[in-house]
N, C-alpha and C positions, 0 to 999 in steps of 0.2 A: 551785655551783662557784666563781662569782666573788665570793661573799660573803667568802671567805677571802683574796682577793687583790684589793683595791680597784683597784690599778693596772691590772690586766687588765680589770676591769669598766669602768673609765673609758676604756680603749683601745677596748674593744668598743662602748661607746656612742658614742664619738667617731667611730669608723669607720663605724658604722651611720648616724650622721647625715650623714657625708660621702657614703656611698653613696646615701642618700635624696636628697641635694641633687644628686648626680651623675645619678641617675635622672631627677629633675626637669629638670635641665639637658639631659639626653639627649632627653627629650621636646620641650623648647623648641628646642634646636638642630636637631633633625630636622624640626620643624615649620617653623622658619625656613628650613632648607635646601630643604624641599619647596616652600616659597613662592618661594625663589630659583630653583630648578629650574623651577618653573612659569612664572616670569617670563622666564627664559632661553629656555624652549621657546616662550613666546609671541613673544618677540622674534625667535627663529630663524624661526618660522612667519611672522611679520610681514614679514621680509625675503624669504621665499620668495613671499608673496602680492604684495609689491611687484614683485618680479621677474616674476611671472606677469602682473601688471597691465601692466607696461612692455612685455613681449613682445606681449601682445594689442594694446596701443596702437601699437607699432611695425608690427604687421601691418596695422592700420587705416591708418597713414600711408602705408605701401608701396601699399595698394589705391588710396588717393586720388591718389597720385603717378602710378601706372600708368594710372588712368582718365583723368587730365588729359593724360597723354602720348598716350594712345590718340586723344583728340579733337584735340590740338594738331598731330598729324602728319597728319591727314586733308588731302589736297591742296586739296579744295574749301573746307574751313574756313580754311586758310591764305590762299587766294586772296581769300575774302570778308573776312577780318579785315584783310589787307593793303590792300585797297581802301577798308575802313572807316577805317583810320588816315590814309590820304591825304585822304579826305573831310573828316574832322574837322579836319585841318590846314588845308585849303582854306577851311573854313567858320568859322574863328576859334577852334578848340580847344573844350575843355569838352565839352559834349553835342553839339556840331556842329549842322548844319542839316538841311534836308529830304533832301539826298543821304545823309548819315550815318544818318538815320532809316530810309531805305529799306533801306540796306545792313544796318542793325541787325536789321530784320525778317527779311531773307533769311538772315542768319546765325543768328537764332533758329530759323527754319524748318529750317535745315540740321542743327542739333544736337538739335532737339527729340526725334526718335526715340531717339537714344542716351541722351538725358537721362531719358526715361521708363524705360528699361531699367536705368539706373544707380540710380534711386531705388527700383525694385522689387527689384533683385537685390543691390545692395551698400549700401543705406541711405544713398546720397548725398543730401545736402540742399542742396548749393550747387554751381553751375557758373557761373563769373564771369570775363569777359574784361576785362583791364585794359590801358589805354594807358600807354606809358612817356613820359618816363623815370622818373617817380615811380609814382603809383598813382591814376589817374583811371578811374572806372568807364565802361566802354563798354556792356556788356551783362551783366545779372544774369539768367541763364536761369531761375533759381528765382524771380525777382521782376522781370520785364522792365520794369515801369513805373518802376523806379528806376534812373536812370543819370545820368552826367555829373558826379557829385560827386567831388571830389578828396580822397583819404584818405592823403596823404603822411605826416601826423602820427599815423596810426592803424594802417595796414596796412604795417608795417615789412618784413615778409616779402616782399610784392609789390615794394616799392621795392628791396630787395636783389636779387631775381631779375632785375628789369629792369636793374639796374646791373651785376651780376656775370654774368648770363646763365647761371646754373647752377640746377638744380632745388633746391628746399628744402621741408621739412616741418616741422610744428610746430603748437602751439596758439596761436590768435590771436583776440582779441576783436574783433568786427566791428560794423557798423551794425545788422545785423538779429539776429545771434545770435553766440555764441562757437563757433568751429569747429575741428575737427581737420583741418587742411588740407595738401594737397599741391599745390605751385605749380610750374609749369614754364615756361620761356621758349618763346615762339611765334616762328617764322620764316616769311618769305614763300617763294615757289616759285622765286625767282631763283637764279642760279648765280654766285658762291656765295650761299647763303641769307643774307638780312639779318634781323636781329632787329627785331621790330615790336611786341612786348608780352609780356604774361604771361597764362596761363590757370590758374585754380585750381579744384580739385574739393575739396569739404569735406563732412564729416558733423559731427554734434554728440554729445556725451556722451549726450544724451537718446535719440538714435536707436539707440545701441549699448550702452546701459547693461545691459539684460537679457542681451545676448550676453556682455558682459564679466563679469557675475555668473555666468553659466553656465560660462564658460571657466575662471574661477579658483575655482569652487565656493564662493562666499561672497556675501553681500550688498555692494553697492558704492554709495557716494554721492560726488558731486563737488560741492564748494562753492567759490565764487569770492568774492573780496573785493568787497563791495557797492559801494565807491566806484569801482572800476575797471569794473564792469559799467555803472553808470549814466553814467560819463564816455564810454564807447565807443558805446553804443547810441542809436538815434533816440529810443526810448522804452523804459522798463524792461520787459523781457520778462515774460511770465506765469511765475509760480513754481509748482512742484509743491506746495510747502508753504512756509508762512512760519514763521520762528523768530526768537527774540531773540538769536541767536548773533552778530548783526552781520555776517552773511554772505548771499550769494545762493545758494540751493540750485539748482544747475544741473541735477542729475539724481540720481535715487536708485532702487535696484531694490526697496526695501522701505520701507514707512511706519513701520517700527519706528525709523527714523532720528529721528523726533520725540522719543521717550523717551531716545535716546542723546544728542541735542544738549542736552536739558535737564539732563544730568548731566556734560557734557564742557566744560571750560574752555578754549576754542579761543584765547582771548586770550593764554594762555601760550606759544603756539607761532607767533605772527604775525610776530615778528622775532627776531633773534639767531641764535647758532650752532645752536640746536636746531630752527630753523624747517623745515629740509629733512630732518632726520633721521627714521628710522623709530621710531615710538613704539607700544608694544603694552601693553595693560592690560586689566583685567577691569572691565566696567561692569555694575552691578547696577541694573536698572530697576524693581525691586520684584517683578515677576512672572517675570523672566528675568534670567539672567546671560549677558552676551555677551563673547566675546574680541574686542577691538577693536584694529585696527591703523590708524594714520593717519600721513600724511607730506605735506610740502608739495610742490606742483608749480609749474612755472614756465612762462610762455608764451614765444613765440619771442624777443621783444625782451628779456625778462629773462634768458633763456639766453644770448643773444648778448652782452649787456652785463654778464653775471655780477652780476645784481641780488641784493641780500641779503634782499629781502622777497618771499615767494612770492605768486603771483598767486591761489593757491587751495590747497585741501587735499583729498586723497582719503581717504575713511574706508572701511575693509573690515571687516566684522564677521560672526561666525557664533556659533551657540549654544555656550556653554561649560559647559553643565550636566555633561557627562561629565568635564571637567577638575576641576571643583569637587568632584564626587563622589569622584574618585580622591584628591584632596587630603584630604578628610574621612576617607576610608577609611584612608589611610596614617597619619593622625594618630591614629585610634582603635587601629590596629594597634600603633603605637609606644607608646601608653599601656598597652596590655595587656602588651606585651613588657617594658616598664619595671617593671611590677608583678611579673610572673613572675620577672624577673631579680633584682629586689630580694629577693624571698622566698628564692630559691635561694642567692643570695650570703650572706644573713643565716645560713642553715643552715650553709653551708660555713665561714663565719667563726666561728660558735659552736663547731663541733667542731674547727676547725683552729687557733684562736688560742693554745690551751695549748701546742701542738707548735712553733709558729713564733715565739712572742713574743720569746724570748731571742735566737734566731738573726736575727730580722728586723733589729734595731738594728745588730747587727754587720755584717750583709751590707749594709745601707744605707750604713753609714759606708764600708765597703770599696769598694762600687761607686761611691759618689759621689766618693770620692777618685780612683779609677781614671778615671772618666768626665771629671772635671774636668781631670785631667792630660792625658788624651788629647785632649780638645777644645782645650785650650791649645796642644798640640803640633801638632794638625792645623790650627788657625787660623793658627799661625805659619808652617807649611810651605806652606799654601795661598795665603797673602796676601803673603809677604815674600821678597825675594831675599837669599839667604844672604850673598853676597859683599858687596853694597853696603849692606845694611840698608834699601833702599828697597822700596816696593811692587812686586810683580812684575806682569807683563803681565796676568794674569787679574784681579788686584785693580784695576788701572788701567782695564781695559775696563769693569768693573762700575761704577766711579766715574764714568767718562766718560758711560756711558749715563744714570746718575742725574742728573748735572749738566746734560746736554744736554736732558733732559726738563724739569728744573726752569727752565732758562733759557728754553725755548720757552714754558712756561706763564706765566712772569713777564715775558716779553719783555725779557730781560736779555742783555747780551753774555757770551760765553764764548770763550776762546781756548785753543788747543793749541800747544805748542812741541815740535817733534821735533828732537832733539839727537843728532848723531853725531860721535864723536871722530875727528879727522883722522889719517890714516896710522896707525891703531892696529895694523894688521897688521904694519907695520914695527917698531913697539915690540916686539911678541911675537917677531917673527922675529929681531930684533937683540939684544934684551936678556933675552929669555926670558919665559915665561908668568907667572912669579912677579912680575916688574916690571909686566907688563900687568895682573895682578890688583891690585897696589897702586894703579895709576893709576885702575882702575875703582872701587876702594873710596874713594879720595880724591875722585873725581868724585861718587860718591853722597853723601859727607858734605857736600861743598860745596853740592850742589843741595838737600839736605835743609835745610841751615841758611839757604839763601837764600830758601826758600819762606815764604809767609804761612801762619798756622795752618790756613786753610781751602783752601790750594792742595794739590796732590798731585804729588810727584815720583816717577817709577817708572822702573825699568829695563825697557825695551821688549824687549830682546834683544841679546846680543853687546855691542857698543860703543854701542848706541843707547839713548837715554833719552827720556823724555816728561815734560812738565810740563803739568798741567791747571790753567788759571787762571780760576776762576769770577769772574763780575762784572768782567771785564776786557775793555776794548776792544782793537781792533787796535793803537792807538797806545800803550796801556799795555803790551801784550805786547811791542811793539818795544823799549820801555825796558827791560823785564826782559832781553830778548835782548842788548841792548848791554851791560848790566851783566855778564852771564855771559861775553860775548866778552872783556871787559876783565879780569875776575878769575879765570876758570878756568885760563888758561895757567899762573898761579902756584900756584893752589890744588891742581891736579892734576899739576903738574910734578914731576920726579924728578931725582936725581943719578946719572949713569952711573958705571960702575966706574972710568973715567978721571978722575972728579971734575968732569965737565962738568954744568952745570945744563940740563936739557932742559924747555922749555915744552910744554904739551899744549894744542893749539887744538881748536876744534870748528866744525861747520857746523850752522846752525839753520834750520828751516822753521816758519813761523808761519801759522796760519789762524784766522779768526773764524767763529762759528756762522752768521752771516748768509749765508754762502755755501753752506750745506749743509742738507739736509733730515733728516739723521740723523747719528748719532755716527760710524758707520763712514765715511761720506763725508767728514766733518770730518777724521778722522784721515788718510784718503787724500789729501786736499788739502794737509794739513800735510806729509805725506811727499813729495808732489810739489814743494812749495816747498823742502824739504830737498835734494831731488835737484837742483833749480835751483841752490841754494847750492853744492853740490859741483861742478856744471858750471861755475859762475862763478869757481872758483878756491879754494874752501874758506875757512875762517876768516872767515865772514860770516853774516849772517842775511837771509833772503828771505821777504817777506810775500806770501801768495797774494792776488791781487786779481782777481775774476772779470771786472771791466769791461775790463781790459786783456788778458783771456784769457792772462795770464802772471803770473809772480811779480815783485813790486817789490823791488828790491834795497835792503838796508839796510847801509850801510858800518859795519864794526866801529869801535867807539869807541876 
């Protein structure tokens, strides 16, 4: 059939090649999309696992705080500790003398029964009495032979509890081990009660790691920065396993961590903006494929001082064989579907090309022309204000969102001017809407001609206009505003039927992006500054300044 019509044969071959390429692209795109969906699913699951981990951790902190409160509110404990504080003070501070030692033993005997129950039922590893005002150890119930050492530079949470007299919880590196601690202030039995020190109850990741793993239904490991652990402890604690990851393995629920650490580049996540983010990925160890989620964690002092370097990292992983099998199955199904679709389309193309070849070109031309004209019309209607020729509010909002995001990424200034024509309603009421429309059109022409090629002037609504000034500081925007205040009265002015020349003034509100976290807020602050300009008498510009919690007035030039 095609031997007599070479053009149809060429068309058929060309379309067949396109279909083949399209089918190949279909397979590749679907494979890529499946990979992206898998990654998105891993990330979503990772965030769920992080949330579950944090909830379990919060429950642990709550338990520690409640146990510490239980002991600290016992009248006998409060009396013994208060007497101990007095004895230490009388005997020169620090560890105290014989009287303090005797009271220390009595205090230990008083809390020992509760201590044994805590360790058995709640995995408590530490019960520690601290003297104020900083952090001087009086009694480590878990290690009673160690006392009298000052830890002001290490146990910041204890120092803060003694200073602020409010309970606190968090992760803190200690002399003996790294603990999940709940610390409460301790008071004596006087009326009113007097603050005398702090009591902490703590556990460790090692003691609760299997419970955490069971709670979130995945294996868990906690890694700390090696330098922080060695700086805090009397001697480097025993490790469950050693790795060349440059970290200290605090706890793990599974020894498969060894294979994972061998393939994970932790150095990429130790500093920078990604250090605390949730990261999810597939790790192939050779024998198994795991879905791994990891994120940075911070200790109490890091959280308090908003440190940018994590104290450690949590790894959560589980078997990903079902996920990989699903991905492979989907890829095979897409290949089969592509082949079947190619054959079917080729058959339909072969029998249908003779019937459609002539009409196809005509229809393509017709449809292309119609679509192009329609798109041009829709684009014009969607983005332009018919009266002024400026961008409309919708186009302006889209542009503002883009410029705000760009300025935030590049840390560049961005300013917005909100402009309102003064007494515009009086112009409409006195001289008619036709005159008002001429004023609006003249204002639009002036603002458009006054902008740089990368600025955007838009009609915000009614007699309100907006100018977006990228890469412009507050001072630069003020200069632009002064120029508008000087030139607009003449540019937008009109002649009344009586021959009088009427100037058209405006009020301007200015705001820079450093005062706002998003574009909507930036626009609202500029609008607030505009309102201030109106309140101050119109025909002026006002700059929003957060420091003064008011707008700063700019006199018209």
